[in-house]
N, C-alpha and C positions, 0 to 999 in steps of 0.2 A: 675779790678774786677767789677762785676755787683752789684751795690749798691742796686738794687731793690730786690735781692734775700734774703729771710728771713733766718738767720743763724739757723742751727739745734743745739739743746742742747742734752746732754747725756740722759736726761729724755725722749726726743722725740724719740731717737734711741731705747731705751729700750721698749717704748710703741709700736713702729712699728716693732720690730724684730719678725720674725715668730718662732714658736716652731720648725718647721721642716726647716732646712736650705736649703733643696732641694725643697721646696714648690714653685709652679709656681705662680709668681706675675702677669704675663701678662705685657703688655705695650711694650715689645720689642720681636721680633720673634727670640727666641733662638733655637739652634739646627735646623737650617733651612735645608730643603732638598736640594739636588743638583738641579741645574737648569733643567727644563724640556727639554730644547733644547740640552742637552748633547747628542752628536751623537756617532756614532760608533768609530770615531777616539779618542774621549775623553775616551771611555771605554777601548779601546786598550791601550792608554797611562796610564790609571789608573792600568791596569793589569800589564803592563811592569814596572811601578813604584813599584807595590807590589812585583813583582819578584825580582827587584833590591834591594828593601829594605830587603826582607827576603831571600836573596840569600844564606846565610849561612844555614838556616833551610832547604831550598829547596835542597841544595846540600847534606846536611847530610842525610836527609830522603831518597832521591833518591839513594845515594850510599849504604845506609844500606839495603833498599829493594832489590836493584840490587844484592848486595853481598849475601844476604840470598837466593834470588831466584836462583842465580848461584850455590851456594853451595848445595842447596837442589836438583837441577837438576843433579849435578855431583854425588850426593849420591844415586840417584834413580837407581833401578835395571832396565836394558833395558827390554822392553816388546815387544813381537812379536805378531802381529795381523793376524789371519787367517779369511778369508771371505768365506761365502757360500751364494749362492743366491737361494731363493725359489720362486715358483709360487703358489699363493693361490687362487684357483677358488672359486666362490661363491656356485655353485651347482656341485654335482658329476654327472658322467655319469650314466644314468638310465639303468642298465643292465636288471632289472626286473621292469616293470611299477608298481609304487605304492609301491615298496619295501623299499624306504627310509623313515624312521619314525623320523629322526633327525630334530628338528626345525631349521629353517634358520632365521637369524636376518633380521630386517626390510629393511634397505637400504644398498647399497654397502659400503658407508662410515662407517656406524655402524658395518657392518660385518667385514670389514678390521680392524677397530679400535679394535674390540673384539679379533681378531686373534693376533694383535700386543701385546695386554695386556696379552694374554695367553702365548705368547713367553717369556714374562718377569716374568711370575708367579713363585712362589716358588715351587709349585708342579712339574712343568716341570724341574726346576733346580735340584730338588731331583731325578727326573727320569734320568736326564743326569748324575748325580753323580753315580747312580747305574749302568747305561749302560756303562759308561767309567771306572768304578771301581776306582774312584778317592780316595776312603777311604783307598785303599791299597798303595797309592803313598805318602810317607812321604814328598817328596820334594814339593808336591802341597800345603802343609799347612804352608810352610815357608813364612814369610811376605816379600813382595817385597820392602817395604820402612819402615824406622823407624817411629814409632808413639808412642809418650809418653802415650797417652790415652790407646792405645791398649796394651802397655807394662804393665801399671798399672792394667788394667782389667785382663791380664793374670796372674800377680802376685797374685792378690786378689782371682782369681778363683783357682789357685794352692794352696793358703793358706787355702781355705775353704774345699777342698776335695783332698786327696792324691790318691784316686782311679782313675784308668785310665778311660777315657770317654767311654761311651757305643757306640754301633754301631749306634744307633739312633742319639746320639749327634754328632758323626763324620759325619754322612750323613747331618745333619742340618748345621754343620760348613762348610762342603764342598759346600753345596748348597748356603750358604751365600757368599762364595768366588766366586762361579760361577756367581751369580747375580751381584756382584760388577764389574765383568770384561766383562759382555756381553752387547752388544748394538744392537738395532734394528733400521735400517734406511730404511723406505719405499721409493720406487722410485715413485715420484709424477706422477699421471696420468696413473698408471699401477697397475697390481696385483702382481708385483714383490717386494720382500723385501730382503734386505741384512742383514745377521747376522754376526757381528764381535765379535771375542773373542780374548782377549789379555792375554798372559801368558809369563813368563820368558823363557819357553822352547818352541821352535817353533814346535816341533813334537807334544807336548801335546796340544798346541794351535790348531793345525790342527785336532787332534783327538777329542777334546771337541767340536769344531765347527761342525764336521761331526756328532758327537753323538747328538748334539742339533737338527739337522734336522731329524735324525732318531727317536729321542724321540718325536718330535712334530708330525711326521707322525703316529707313533705308538699310541700316545695319541689320535689323531684324529680318528683312526680306533677303538680304545678301546671305545671311546665315542659312536661311531655308533653301535658297538657290544652290548654295555650296553643298548642303546636305543632299539635295535631290541629284545634283550632278555626280557626286560621289556614288550615290545609290545606283544611278544609271550605269556608270562605268563598272561598278561591281556586278550588277545584274547582267550586263552585256557579256562580261567575261564568263560568268557562270552559265549563261545560256549557250555560249559557244561550246563549252566543255560538255554540257549535258546533251547537246545536239550530236556531238561526235560519239558520246557514250551510247545514246539511243540507237544511232545508225549501226554501231558495231554489235549491239545486242540483238537487233532485228536480223542482221545478216547471219549471226550465229544460229538464231532460232530457225530461220528458213533453211539453212544448210542441213540442220539436224532433221527437220521435217521431211526434206527431200530425201535424205538418206534412209529414214525409217518409213517412208511412204505414209506420212501422217497428213491427212487433209482435213482441215477444220472448216465447217460451214457456218459456225457461229462463234460467239466468244467463249462458250463453255462446252461445246460438243463437236465430235467429228462425224464423218459420213456414216461409218459403221455403227456408231452409237445412235445416230438418228434413225438408221434403218432398223436397228433392234427395237427402238422405241415404237416405230410405226408397226413393225411386225407383231409386237406384243399387243398393241391396240387392236390390230386386225384379228389376231387369234382370239381375243376376248369376244369380239363381235361374232365371229364364226361359231365359237363355242356356244354362245347364247342362241344363235339361230339353229344350230344342230340340236340342241336340247329341245327347243320348241317343236321342230319338225318331228323329232323322235316321239314326243308326247302325242302329237296329232296322229302319227302313224300307228302307235301302239293302241290308241283308242278304237280305231276302225279296222285294225288288222284282222280280227276274227269275228266281227259282228256284221250282220246284214241289216240291222235296223236302220231306219231312215230318220231317226230322231236325233242324230248327232249334229252338232253345229256345222260340221264340214259338209254334210248333205243338205241341210236346210238352207244353206247360203247359195246353193246351185240353182240357177234359173231353169235349167233343163229339167232337173228333177222336180222342181216346183211345178212346172207346166205339165209334166207327165202325171204327177199326182192329181193335179186339178182335173185333167182329162179323164183319168181313171175314176175319180169320184163322180164325174158326170155320167160315165158309162154305167157305173154301179147303180147310180140313182135311176137311170133310165131302165136298166134291167129289172130292178125291183118294182118299178111302176108297171112295166109290161107283164111282169110275172103274175100280176093280179088278173091278167086277161088271157095270157098265153101260157102254154106249157113250156118247160125248158127245152123240149125237143123241137119246138117251133123254130122254123128256119130263121126268123127275125131274131129270136132269142139266142139261137146258136151263133148267129152272126155277131150279136152284141157281146156274147161270152168270148168269142174269138178276139174281138177288139180289146176286151179287158186283158186277155192273156198276152196279147201283143204289147199292150202298155206295160204290163208287169215285166215282160222280157226286156223292154227298153229301159225300165227303171233299174233292173238288175245290171244291165250293161253300163249304165251311168254310174252306178255304185262301184262297179269294178274299175271303171276308168278313174274315178276320184281316189279310190284306194291306191291304185297304181301310181298316181301322181304324187300322193303323200309319201309313198315309199321311196319314189325316185328323189323327192326333195330331201328326205332324211339321209338317204345314201350319199347324195351329192354334198350335203353339209358335212357329213362325217368324213368324206374324202378330202374336202377342203381343210377341215380342222387338222387332219393328219399331216397334210402337206405343210400347213403353216407351222404346226408344232415342230416339224423337222427343221424348218427354216429358222425358227427362233432358237432352237438348240444350237444350230450351226452359227448363228449370229452371236449368241452368248459366248460361245467359245472364241469367236473372233474379237469380241469386245474385251474379254479378259486378256487376250494376247496384246491387244492395242493399248490397254491401260498399263500393262507391264512395260511396254515400249515408250509410253508417253510421260513417264515420271520425270525424266530429264528434260523432256520437251516442256512440261508445265513449269519447271524451274526456270528455264530460259524465257518462257512466256511471261512469268511473273516479273522477271527482271526487266523485260521490255515494257510491261505495263507500268512498273514503278518509274522507270526513266521517262516514259511518256507523260505521266502525271506531273513529275517534277518539272519537266520541260514546259508543259502547258501552264503550270502555276507561275513559274518564273517569267514566262513570256507575257502572261496577263499582268503580273506585277510591274514588269518593265513598261508596258503600255500605260498603266495607271500613273506611274512616276513621271513618265514622259509628258503626259497630259498635265499633271499637277505642277510640273516645273514651269509651265507657261501661264498658270493661273494667277500667281502673285498673291497668295493668301497672306493675311496680316492679322495680328492680334493686338496692335497698338493703334489707338484712335485719339485724335485731338478733340478734346471736349470744349475747351475755351482757348481761343487763339491768344498769342502774346499781345499784351496791351502796351500802349505807349505811356510810360509814367509821366505824370504831370508835375510832381514835386519830388525833391530828394528823399530817399529813404534813410540815408545816413550821411553825416553824423547828426544825431539829435542832440542839440546843445544842452537843453535842460536835463534830458536823461543822462547824458554823459557827465554833466556837472554833478548831478545827484549821485551817480555811481562813483565818481571820483571822491566825492565827500564821504560817502559810506566806506569806500575802500581805505581812504586816508584815516578815518576814525578807527576802523578796525585794525589797520596796521599800527597806529599809535597805541591802541590798547594792548595789542600783542607785544609791541616793543616795551611798553611799560611793564607788562607782566613778566617778560623775560628778564629785563633789568632788575626788577624787584626780586626775582627768584635767584638770579646769579649774584646779586649784590648782597654780601653778608654783613654790610655795615648796619649796626643797630641804630635805628632812628625812631623807634616807637616802643611804648610800654609793653605791648603784647609780645613784640619780638624779643625784648629783653627778658621777659618772664619765660618765653618759650625756649630761648637759647640757654639762659642761665639756670632756670629752674628755681629761682629765688623769688620770694615775696617782695613786692616793691614797697619800700618804706616811704619813699618820697619821690616826687617828680619836680625837678628844678627847671624853670623855664629859661629860654634864651633871653639875654638882656640886650636892650637897645644900645648900640655903640655910642650914641650921643649922650645917653645917661650914664653909662659906665657901671661897673660892678660896685665900686665904692659907694657911690650915691645911692644905689639900689639897696645895699645892705644897711646903710644909715637910715634910710627911710623905712620906718616900721610898717608903712602901709603899701609899700611897693610889692609887686607880685613876687619878686625874689625873696623878700623877707617873709611874706606869707607862705611861700613854698617851704622855706627852712623851718618855720614854726610848725608847719604840718609834719615835717620830717622828725623834728624833736618830739612832737606829741606821739608819733608812732614809736619812737625809741623808748618812751616811757612805758609803753605797753608791749615791748618786744620780748621781755622775759617775765618769768613768774615773780621775780623780785623787783620788777620795774626797770628803771634805767640802769644799764650795766655801769659798774663803777669804773672800769677801765675799758675804753672803746678805741679800737684800732680801725683807722680809715685807710683804705687802699684801693687800687684799681689795677687793671691789666696793663695799661701803658701810661705814658706821661701825658700832661696837658688835658686830662679828662675832668678836672675840677675837684680833686680830692682835697687839695690844700684850702681852697676857698670854703669847701664844705666843712672842713675841720674848724676853720675860723668862725663860720656862721653858727655851728653847733655850740662852740665854746661861748660865743657872745650871748646866745639865747639863754643858756642855763646860768650864765653869770648875771644877766639881767633879772633872772628869777630869784637871785639871792644865794645861789649855790657857789661854793668855792671850787673853781675849775682850774686845772693845770693843763695847758696846751703844750704838747711835746712834739718837737720836730725830730722824728726818728729817721729821716732820710739823710743818712750820713755820706751819701755819694753825690747827691745833687740837692742840697738844702735850698729852701726858698722862703720859708715862713719869716725868717729874720729880715728878708728884704721887704716882704709885705708889711710887716709890723715895724720896720725901721729899728730893729733891735740889734744888740751887739752879739756877734757870733764867735768871739775869741775864746769863750769858755762855754761849754754846753754838755750835751749828752755823751759825746765821745770822751770828754774829759772825765766825767763821772764814772763811766764804765771802765776807763783805763786806770782809774785811781789817782788821776792828776788833780782832781778837785772834788769837793763834796757837793751834794745837791743844794745845800744852802748857799754855796758860793755861786752856783750856776743858774739857779732859777731867778728870773727877772720879774719885776713888777710892771704893771701896765696902768693906763689911766683909769681902768675899772678896778676898784679894790678887790673885787671877787675873782678876777682873772689874772693868772700868772702864766709865764711863758718860759719854757726850757728849750733853747735853740739846739741845733745839732752839734755845734762845736767844730773844732778843726777836723778836716777830713782825714780819717785814719787810713792806713794802708790795708787794714784787715777788719772791715766793718762787720762782716758776718761773725768773725770770732768774738768781737766785743759783744754783739747782740746775743750770742750763744752762751756767754758766761753767766754765772749766777748773780752777777752784780745787777743785771737788768731786773730780775725778780725782786731783789732787795730794794732797788730804786722805786719800783712801782708800789711795793708794800709800804715802804716808808712814806711815799707821797700820799697814799690813801689815809694815813694817820693825820695828815694836815688838810688835804683837799677832799671835797665830796666826790668830784669826778676827775678822771684823767683821760684826756682826749689825745690820742697818738696819731699824728700824721706821718704815715710810713711811705716807703718807696713803692714803685710798681712791682707787681708780682713776677712778671715774665723776665727771665734771664738772671734773676737774683734770688738768693736764699734768705735775704733780710726780711722780706715780708712774711715768710713762713715762720720765722723765729718770733717776730713781733706778734703774729696772730696767735701763736701758741702761748705767749706770755700774757696776752690781754684776755679779759673776761669775755668779750664779744668783738666781732669783726663785721663791719659793713663794707660792701663792695660797690664802688662808684663806677658807673658806665657813662661815658660822654656820648650823647646822641650825635650821630654823624661821625664819630671818631672811633668808637669801639667796634671791633669786628668780632663776628661770631666765633671764629676759630680761636682768636686770642682770648676771648672771654672764657670759652670752654677750657682751654689749657690752663688759664690762671686759676679757675675754680677747682680744677682737678689737683693742681699743685697745692692749693690751700687746704684740701682735704688731708694732706700729709700732716699738717700742723695740729690737727684734731682740735682746733679752736672753734668755738661756736660761731658759725656764719649765720647771722640773724636776718639778713636781707640785703637788698640792693637799693641803690639810689640812681635815678636817671637824671643826668644834668644836661644843660644846654639844649633842652628839647624845644624845638620850634613847633608849637602846637598847631599853628595854622599851616605851616609848610608840610607837616606830617599828616595832615588831613584830619586833625582832631578839633573838636569844637570846644573843649574845656580849657580853662585857664585859671589863674589865681588872681585874686583881687577883683575889684569891681570897677569897670570902665577903663582898665589899663590895657594899652595895646603894646604889641611887641614888634620890634624892628626885624627886618630880614637879615641884617648884618649883626654879628656878635663880636663883642670884645673878648679876647682870650682871657681865660681865668688866670693865666700866668703873669699878668702885669701887676704892678704894685697897687695895693689897697691900704696904703699906710694910714690913711685917715680913718680906716675901719677900727683902728685901735692903737693910735700913737701912744707911746709910753716912754717915760724916762728910764734911763738905764740904771735902775735901782735894784740892788741885790736884796733878796729876801733873807732876813736874818734867821738865826736858828729858831727863833720863836715862831 
């Protein structure tokens, strides 16, 4: 024992006990998480261990779900599915330009998605119902499978009203059935869509699938007809209003023109403007002609020469000149013979003079004609210039008066354009309304199914099997996470945070704990030998001299563990004292068939000495100190200095003192004993200990400040917990366990001999 450790009293325990037994004290890391290095293999092993541990639950749930799924599949009515393929184009073929007034959705994806939703709409299902005349088919309304909810609804509906359903209700019911059995599956990357309809009757399935396509096409056409009809009504009303407005504006314009004497001969000009334009054109022509005539006159005005073009172009002058040349030639020839005074010569000379006189007369005539032409052009130019000036003044005055007229005229033109445009649009819509344009086409007609599409027995059975297995795994996982019962070594170490000193297997009920402990080759004996070996290496000084054995609750195997540890070290030749310190519910004297009239309570109360209370056993190295009579204040006795004196005196005679104490929870006894002992081991019964209780018990033991060297797992069903390890070679374990609380008297029957002072 450690003489430097201050003993605890019962008053100290009461002062340190928490109000909440599950309060966290700190100091030791309880409920530690799994190591971070746990890899995939560890997770697989944990999953396999869980499956092995919960194999009964997994098998039961899987078989139940599989059976229910199979029975449900066998009870379902076979359904036949007919398929029809449609092509849905975004735009219709424009037979009449501008005749389509139906709005088109934004993008291809939005448009096609809208069409798919329309295919699944209730209005279309009602239209299919009427088109296929499904309300007249009584077989169509029979349920394809049993449904408790539908049956209850039908009974309640029948109880509420005895009257037969109306035609509207029958159509609504048939449409609901159609919606439940229709499915739309678009073909990705195309404008094709497949429509599937399932029905117990293959012919009816084909008929409804075909009716679905026809109803969708008719609905599409109706939508376009309705849009065109609305457009026609709207355009007709607008045309009437524009016609009245146009008439009114024309009357206003004509009244103003009549008032202001405005006469228009074209779309953009009046009479006076046209006259001004013509006069300007004529003035230009006359001015050019006047300039030409003036130039011709100025050239010949003061010149008598005959070499001007005006003279050369005259035939008369040309003839006279030719005649004069002939006379001059004749005169010169005869002058060689005759003298100038010769009568013939005089006669020729007179002829030349006459020709000259005629030439001069012709020149004067041409000069006079050019002068007259110039003067005439000048006179015309002056007259036209005066007229243009007058017309210009009139046009300016007309333009001032026609400003309001032009405003009225523009209003008339605008109203006329609007009227003509709406009238043209009305005619186009009227023609397009009778065309029947369509953007939905049947690619593959509805087929007659030859075999049922559902239910598929093998597929349903496999699905039920997988669902059952998945549900069973989920149930096992949930139960495992919500169940805080400790049933594995890993869980005990995780919850308690203690090193496992030993794992004690579950004993076959037919063999019993007594026979298992007596048989040194039994798995139980092997497990306790392993525990004792661990105890020998648990401290730096080896096996603790005083060892306190406790647990969180009762019936977890601490008493049997105390007996087994004591027997093991006694066989090794050590003198061992087994103390039953549970003075509230003693049991070791029953197991060992010893006397309990005098014991630990008697020694602590001063009614007897240890030499009077310690009993011998069949093993000379093993002695037993029972609990003695039940005291009214066990905690006060254990908190007295007599306990430390008893243990110190016992170690002078015995090599080891093994103390079997009471459970920790609810009592202060275990804390006092743990403080008094050199070391404490904590027993956890597999399947009995709960995580919360273990945590609370270990936190309470921390108050005692006694060394807690490790834990012991008892009653572990290795196979049931999913572990493959065990103790011994070739030994099997039963599924049923004998409680460690029954008598094991044969484990150490002893005479009621009192050890003397020696």
